[in-house]
N, C-alpha and C positions, 0 to 999 in steps of 0.2 A: 267605485273601485275601493276595495277593502284595503285600508292601509297596511294591515299585517299579513294578509293572505293572499295578495295577488302575486303570482310567481311565473317564472319561466322555466319550463322543463327542458334541459339540454341533453340530447342523446349522447351517450359516451362515444358512440363511433364517430361523431362529427368532431370530437375534441381530439382526434388523432390528426396529426398535421399532414397525413397523407390523404385525408379525406378531401374530396373536391369542394365540400362546403365549409371546411374548417375556417379558412381565412375570409370567406364571404360572410360569415356571421357578424363580424365587426367591421366590414368594409364600407364605411360611411365617411362622408367628408365633414360633417357637422354633428354636434352633440344632439341637437333636436332630432335630426334625421334618424340617428342611431336608436334613440329613445322611442321614436314613433314606431320603427320597424320591430323592436323586440316586444313592444306592446301588442303590435298587430299579430307577430309570430306567436307570442304565448297564447293569445286568444284563439287563433286559427289551429294551433297544436291541440289544444284542450278539445276544441269542438270535434276535430278530425278523430281523435282518440275515443271520444265518447260515442260517436255514431258509425264510425268506420266507413262514411260516405266518400267515395272516391271521385265524385263529380264536384260541381261548383256548389259551394255552401255560402252562407251569409251570417253576418252579425251586425249588431247595432253599435255605434261609436258612443252612444249615451253613456255618460259616466266616465268617458275618457278625459274630459276636461273638468276643471274646478279645483276648489281647495284640497280636496281628498284624493286628487289624481296623481299618478306617478309622473305625468308629463309636466313640463315647466308651464308657469302661468303665462308666460309670453306667447304661448300657442293658442290661437283662437280656432274656430271651426274652419274659417277659410284657409288659414295656414295649414291646418291638419289635413284638410281634403286635398290641398295642393300637393303635399309631401307624398301622401299615399297614392294620388294619381300619377305622380312622376317617378314612383319607386320602381326600379328594375333590380330584381334580385332572383337568383337561381333557386330560391326556396319556394318560389311560387311560379305556376304556369299561368295562372290568371290572377290579378289583383287589382280591383277597381273599387270605386266608392261613388255613391249616388244618394243625396239626401241622408246622411248619416248612416247608410247602410253599406257595409264593405262586403263585396263578393270576391270569393277566393277559391282557388284550387291549388293545392300544393303539389309541387314538382314530384316526379317519380324518384328523383334522387333523394329528396328529403323524405319521401313516403317510406323508402326502404329503411331509412335510419330510424324514423319514429316508430315503426312497427316491430323494431327489434328491442331486445331487452336492455336495460341499463340507462339511467338518467341521473342527472345531477339537477338540483333546484337552485334558483336564484330568486330571492325576494325582490321584485322590482322597486318596491318602496325605499328600500335601503339604498338604491342608486339615485334617488331624487336629488339630493343635495349636491351631486357632483355636476359642475357647470362646464367643466373642461373635457374635451373629447377623449383625450389620452387617459385622464384620470378615470372616466367612466369605463373605458376599455379595460384598463387594468383592474378596476374594481370588480368587474364581471369575472375576469380570469381568476383572480384571487379568491373570489367567493365560491367558484366552482372547485377550486383546488386551495384549500386554506393554508396548507403548509408545503414548501417545497422550494423549487428555484426555477427562474426562467432565464434562458440563455440571452445574451446580448443580441445575437443575430436574429433570434426569434422575435424579440421586442421591437428591434429596429423595423421589421417587417409588419408585424400585427398592429403596431401603433402608428405606422406609417410616418415615421420621423423623417423630416426634411432632409433628403440625401445632399443638398447643397451646403448644409452645414459642415463645419469641421468634424473630425471624430470626436473631439472633446465636447463640442457643441451638441452633437447627436446623444452622447451619453448623458450630458446635463439634462436634456429634454426628458429622458426616461426617469432620471433621479428626480425631477420635479413632480412627476406623477406619483412616485412613490412617497415623496414627501407630503404631498397633499392628502394621501390616505393616512400617513403617519400622524400629521397634525389633527385629523379627526379621530385619533386613537383606535384606527381600524387594524393596524399591522406594525410589526416591527420588521426591519429589512437591513440588508447589508450587500454591497456590491464588492465582490471579491475579484482582485486582478493582481498581477505581478507588480511588485513595487518598483522594479526597474527591469531593463533588458537582460540583465545578467542573472536574474532570478529564474528558476525553472518554472515553466507553466505547468500548473497543476490541474487536475480535472474539475476543481471547484472554481477555477478563475474564469473571468468573463461571463460570470452569472450573477443574477440578482437573487439572493437568498432571502426568504421572507417566512413569516409566520403570522397569521391573522389573530386579531384579539376579539373575543367575543362574537366570533362569526357564527351565523345562524346554520351554516352547513357543518357537518361532522368533520372534525380534524382528522387528518391522515398522518401516518408516521413519515411518509415520503412520497414523492411524486412517482408515477409509474412510468417506466422507461419504454421506448419503442422496441428495445431488444430484449424485453422480458415477457414473452408471450403467455407464461404461466400466470403472471400478475394481471395482464390484460384479459385473460380468461375468467379470472375470478372477479372481475369489476361487476359483472352482470348479477352476481349473487347478493350485492349490497342494495340495488335499486332495480327491481325488475318490473316487467309489465303487469305482473299479477298485483303488485303494490299499487300501480297507477289504476288498474282496473278497479280496485276496492274504492279508490278515491272518486272515480267517475261514478260509481253506483251510488255513492253518497250524493253527488251533484244531481243525479237523476231523480233522487228521492225528495230533494228540495230544489226544484228549478229556479234559476236565478239569471239575471243579466250578465253579460260579460264583465261588468264592474263589481261583481260579488262572487268571483270565482273562489272556492274553498280549497284549503290545503289541509293536510293530515299530520298530526304530530307522529304518526308511525312511520312516516317516510324517513328513511335514511339515505345517506349520500355516498358517493363514490369518488375515488381519485380521478385526476385528469391526466391525460397523456400529454406530455409537453416534450418538444425537442430538447435534447441534451448536447447541443453542439455550440461550442464557443468560436470566437473568431481566431 
């Protein structure tokens, strides 16, 4: 697995909160399970885009473990096999593993999104150091969209914050994830809210505003709103299927294992559609 060039391509369509797969992308209970899933999804997506095969396909997990792997060192082959065998996700109709070989068939819902124009790219190796589940989830979201804001309601749901905690406690959990990324020098952030009950609630309140630092994805001026269809329409002009097809042609010229998938410096990135709803 190449440290610099192993990435996950996320279809723009899925990053709309109205899409049935949006919340499923990060819907895992442990950090290890999430990292195994996005590794498998990234590999399967690249293979599907390369050969357009709609049936069951396979790839080897050789290279998924080791010092140069994106996955934590705590995962051995037995653990990796167990996680994949027990993984239930609407991204796949079939997902099994036998003797280091993964067999998969992507679901029709995911297939429709993958074959449409518009992708964002996330370098998986950039997520390797994150050991906390909420931090990893937040890192993925902010890498897809390097500048903008995320509403409190949205983060409570997507980060699966414990509902039994007090309101202050739940907000503290989210703040900790931002602080973890801030300590690593990955972003600057601010949570905006009314200072007291007598202050008018502004559109910027109950939102975590952020901007990443030295992010590998291209920075955008602002997040794209669900109520701005003209901006959503322009998303596909930033990174389209033709760009990805060129990348895949390069892969065909130099065949390699799943652990040496190549990226292209020509790839540009797009904004991410997030909900703009406060509490």
